[in-house]
C-alpha positions as CSV (number, residue, x, y, z in Angstrom):
1,M,-44.2,108.8,142.6
2,S,-45.4,108.7,139.5
3,E,-48.0,111.1,137.5
4,T,-51.0,108.2,137.7
5,N,-50.5,107.5,140.8
6,K,-50.1,110.5,143.1
7,F,-53.8,110.3,143.9
8,K,-53.8,107.7,146.3
9,E,-52.1,110.8,148.6
10,V,-55.8,112.0,148.5
11,T,-57.7,109.4,147.9
12,E,-60.1,107.2,150.1
13,L,-58.9,103.7,150.5
14,A,-60.0,100.3,151.6
15,G,-58.6,100.6,155.3
16,T,-58.3,104.4,155.6
17,Q,-60.0,106.0,158.1
18,I,-62.7,108.2,157.6
19,S,-65.7,109.6,159.1
20,E,-69.3,109.0,159.4
21,E,-70.4,111.4,157.4
22,Q,-68.1,110.6,154.6
23,L,-69.2,106.7,154.7
24,E,-72.8,107.3,154.6
25,R,-71.9,109.9,151.5
26,M,-70.0,107.2,149.9
27,S,-73.0,104.6,150.5
28,H,-75.8,107.5,149.1
29,R,-74.1,108.2,145.8
30,Y,-74.0,104.4,145.1
31,H,-77.4,104.0,146.3
32,W,-78.4,106.7,144.2
33,A,-76.6,105.4,141.1
34,A,-78.2,102.7,141.2
35,L,-82.0,103.8,140.3
36,Y,-80.7,104.6,137.0
37,C,-77.9,101.2,136.6
38,S,-80.9,98.6,136.6
39,G,-81.2,96.6,133.9
40,K,-77.9,98.6,131.8
41,D,-74.9,98.8,130.7
42,V,-72.9,100.9,132.9
43,L,-68.6,102.0,133.3
44,E,-68.0,103.8,135.9
45,A,-64.7,105.9,135.8
46,A,-62.2,106.7,138.3
47,C,-63.7,104.0,140.2
48,G,-60.4,104.2,143.2
49,S,-60.5,101.2,145.0
50,G,-64.3,100.3,144.2
51,P,-66.2,100.5,146.8
52,G,-69.3,101.0,145.4
53,L,-69.3,98.6,142.4
54,G,-70.7,95.8,144.6
55,I,-74.0,98.3,144.3
56,L,-73.6,98.1,141.2
57,S,-73.2,95.2,139.9
58,R,-75.9,93.5,142.0
59,V,-78.7,96.0,139.8
60,A,-76.5,96.7,136.8
61,A,-77.2,93.9,133.3
62,S,-73.2,94.4,132.7
63,L,-70.6,96.1,135.1
64,E,-67.5,97.1,133.4
65,A,-64.4,99.8,135.7
66,G,-61.7,101.8,135.4
67,D,-59.0,104.2,137.2
68,Y,-56.0,106.7,135.7
69,S,-53.7,104.5,138.7
70,S,-52.7,101.7,138.3
71,E,-51.7,101.5,142.0
72,I,-55.3,102.2,143.2
73,L,-57.3,100.0,140.7
74,Q,-55.1,96.6,141.4
75,L,-56.5,97.3,145.1
76,A,-60.6,97.1,143.4
77,R,-58.9,94.3,141.4
78,D,-57.3,92.5,144.9
79,H,-61.1,93.0,146.0
80,Y,-63.5,91.9,143.3
81,A,-61.0,89.3,142.5
82,G,-62.9,88.7,138.8
83,R,-66.1,89.7,139.6
84,V,-66.1,93.0,138.4
85,N,-64.2,94.0,134.7
86,L,-61.6,96.4,135.6
87,S,-58.8,98.1,133.4
88,Q,-57.2,100.6,133.8
89,F,-58.0,103.7,131.3
90,D,-57.8,108.2,130.9
91,A,-61.7,109.6,132.0
92,Q,-60.2,111.5,129.1
93,S,-60.1,108.6,126.2
94,L,-62.6,105.9,127.1
95,P,-61.4,102.3,125.6
96,F,-64.9,101.3,124.9
97,A,-67.0,100.7,121.7
98,D,-69.3,103.5,120.4
99,A,-72.7,103.4,121.7
100,S,-71.8,100.4,124.2
101,K,-72.8,102.2,127.4
102,D,-76.5,103.2,129.0
103,V,-75.1,104.8,132.2
104,I,-71.1,105.9,132.5
105,I,-70.5,107.2,136.2
106,L,-68.0,109.6,137.7
107,F,-67.8,109.9,141.0
108,E,-66.2,112.7,143.4
109,A,-63.7,112.6,140.3
110,I,-64.3,115.2,138.1
111,Y,-62.4,118.0,139.4
112,Y,-59.3,115.7,138.7
113,V,-59.5,115.7,135.0
114,P,-57.6,118.1,133.0
115,D,-60.4,118.3,130.2
116,A,-63.5,117.4,131.5
117,A,-65.4,118.4,128.3
118,R,-63.0,115.5,126.5
119,F,-64.6,113.4,129.1
120,V,-68.2,114.7,128.3
121,S,-67.6,114.2,124.6
122,E,-65.7,110.6,124.9
123,C,-69.7,109.8,127.2
124,R,-71.4,111.3,124.1
125,R,-69.1,108.9,121.6
126,V,-69.8,105.7,124.1
127,L,-73.0,105.8,125.3
128,R,-76.7,105.1,123.4
129,P,-79.3,107.3,122.8
130,N,-80.6,108.7,125.9
131,G,-78.3,107.4,127.9
132,K,-76.9,109.0,131.4
133,V,-74.2,110.1,133.3
134,L,-74.0,110.3,136.9
135,V,-71.9,112.8,138.3
136,A,-71.1,113.7,142.5
137,T,-69.1,116.3,143.5
138,A,-68.5,118.5,146.8
139,N,-69.9,121.7,146.6
140,K,-67.2,124.1,145.3
141,D,-70.4,126.6,146.1
142,L,-69.9,126.8,150.3
143,S,-67.9,129.4,152.1
144,D,-66.0,126.7,153.3
145,F,-65.1,124.5,150.3
146,N,-61.6,123.2,150.3
147,P,-60.0,122.2,146.8
148,S,-58.1,119.0,146.7
149,P,-54.2,120.1,145.7
150,F,-54.7,118.1,142.9
151,S,-58.0,118.9,141.5
152,F,-57.9,121.5,137.9
153,Q,-61.5,122.9,138.4
154,Y,-64.3,121.7,140.2
155,Y,-68.0,122.6,138.9
156,G,-71.1,123.9,140.5
157,V,-74.1,123.3,139.8
158,A,-74.7,126.1,136.8
159,E,-70.5,125.2,135.4
160,L,-72.0,121.1,135.5
161,T,-74.9,122.8,133.5
162,R,-73.4,124.5,130.8
163,L,-70.8,121.8,129.9
164,F,-73.0,118.8,130.0
165,D,-75.7,121.3,127.5
166,S,-72.8,121.8,125.7
167,H,-72.6,118.5,124.4
168,G,-76.1,118.0,123.7
169,F,-77.2,116.7,127.1
170,N,-80.3,117.7,129.1
171,V,-78.9,117.8,132.5
172,E,-81.1,117.9,135.9
173,N,-78.6,118.8,139.4
174,F,-79.7,117.4,142.7
175,G,-78.3,118.6,146.1
176,Y,-77.5,116.0,149.2
177,L,-76.7,116.5,152.5
178,P,-77.9,120.2,153.6
179,V,-75.2,122.1,155.3
180,G,-78.0,123.4,158.3
181,S,-78.5,119.3,159.3
182,V,-74.8,119.0,160.1
183,S,-73.6,117.9,163.6
184,W,-73.3,121.0,166.1
185,R,-69.4,119.5,166.4
186,Q,-69.3,121.0,162.7
187,K,-71.2,124.2,162.7
188,L,-69.3,125.5,165.3
189,L,-66.3,124.1,163.7
190,R,-67.1,126.1,160.4
191,P,-65.9,129.2,161.2
192,I,-62.8,128.5,161.8
193,K,-62.5,125.3,159.0
194,R,-63.5,128.6,156.2
195,M,-60.7,130.6,158.0
196,A,-58.0,127.9,157.7
197,V,-59.2,127.1,153.9
198,A,-58.8,131.1,153.0
199,L,-55.0,130.7,154.5
200,H,-54.1,127.5,153.0
201,L,-53.7,126.0,156.3
202,V,-55.4,122.6,155.4
203,P,-53.2,119.8,155.3
204,K,-53.3,117.9,151.6
205,T,-52.7,114.4,151.7
206,M,-55.5,112.2,153.4
207,A,-52.6,111.1,156.7
208,G,-52.3,115.7,157.5
209,K,-56.1,115.1,157.3
210,K,-57.3,112.8,159.9
211,L,-56.1,114.4,163.2
212,L,-58.5,117.6,161.7
213,K,-61.1,115.5,160.4
214,R,-61.2,113.4,163.8
215,L,-61.2,116.9,165.5
216,V,-63.9,118.4,162.9
217,F,-66.1,114.7,163.0
218,G,-65.7,112.6,166.2
219,Q,-64.9,108.7,166.1
220,L,-63.8,107.6,162.9
221,V,-64.3,104.2,161.2
222,P,-62.2,102.2,158.7
223,M,-63.9,102.4,154.9
224,P,-64.9,99.4,154.1
225,A,-63.5,97.9,150.5
226,E,-66.9,97.4,149.4
227,L,-69.8,99.1,150.6
228,P,-72.7,96.9,151.6
229,T,-76.6,96.8,149.9
230,R,-78.9,98.8,152.1
231,S,-82.3,97.6,152.8
232,D,-83.7,101.1,153.7
233,A,-84.4,103.4,151.9
234,I,-82.0,106.6,150.9
235,V,-82.4,110.6,151.7
236,T,-84.1,111.6,148.1
237,P,-81.6,114.3,147.1
238,V,-83.4,117.9,146.1
239,R,-83.7,118.8,142.8
240,L,-81.9,122.5,141.7
241,S,-82.3,125.3,139.5
242,N,-79.2,125.6,137.6
243,A,-78.1,128.7,139.6
244,P,-75.0,127.9,142.2
245,D,-76.6,126.2,145.4
246,V,-75.2,127.3,148.6
247,S,-77.4,124.4,151.0
248,H,-76.2,121.5,149.8
249,K,-72.2,120.1,150.9
250,V,-72.9,117.3,148.2
251,I,-74.0,118.2,144.4
252,Y,-75.5,114.9,141.8
253,C,-75.8,115.5,137.9
254,C,-77.7,113.7,135.2
255,A,-77.0,114.4,132.7
256,T,-79.3,112.5,129.5
257,L,-78.1,112.6,126.1
258,R,-80.6,114.0,123.9
259,G,-81.7,111.4,120.9
């Protein structure tokens, strides 16, 4: 398997079985991003098979996107068929002109970037003054957190703040999906998951995790190639301090380039 296409084993792709919570999380992060993208020139790095590109394209002035994996990116190309300008690139070396974008998005992927500081440096180059980087990531500071096998480093609230602040960004962090709001099934099984993570018993691939997802989340649903635009208002994420957060499953970061 090539280096660029190994991520297919751990990436949620159109048609694969995912939990309803995963689908809700995916929908929420793109609708959250859309609040910042209206009338803007937007770039999504590590877009995967592009489930949120339709949502973004309906509000952005312009939208470009890409992924490191050519095989995964082809799924997005097949679905969008020219509706979105897609290209293969490494997030550490963005093939875009200086000061050409208003918003750069990196969702559930910062931990796959070998040198996140290079990515942030590239964002600083490509963004216009007061441009924004939007990041969503699983919360590494939870006791039952389970890292991906191909990850390099996970960033929680404190690490994201230091990373972007050191490159000239003002940082706001938000929490989404309180751990106390999950289903009774998840609450019951959380100690078991914590033990499985500690003993390295959690499956590494998406196929291996399917049975575990069904046990923890119940009924699974197929992931759509394109998320629909929601007419209902999304739940507003909670503004966080810069200290590690242990109350939410998902961390959002909005980093604004200082003018």
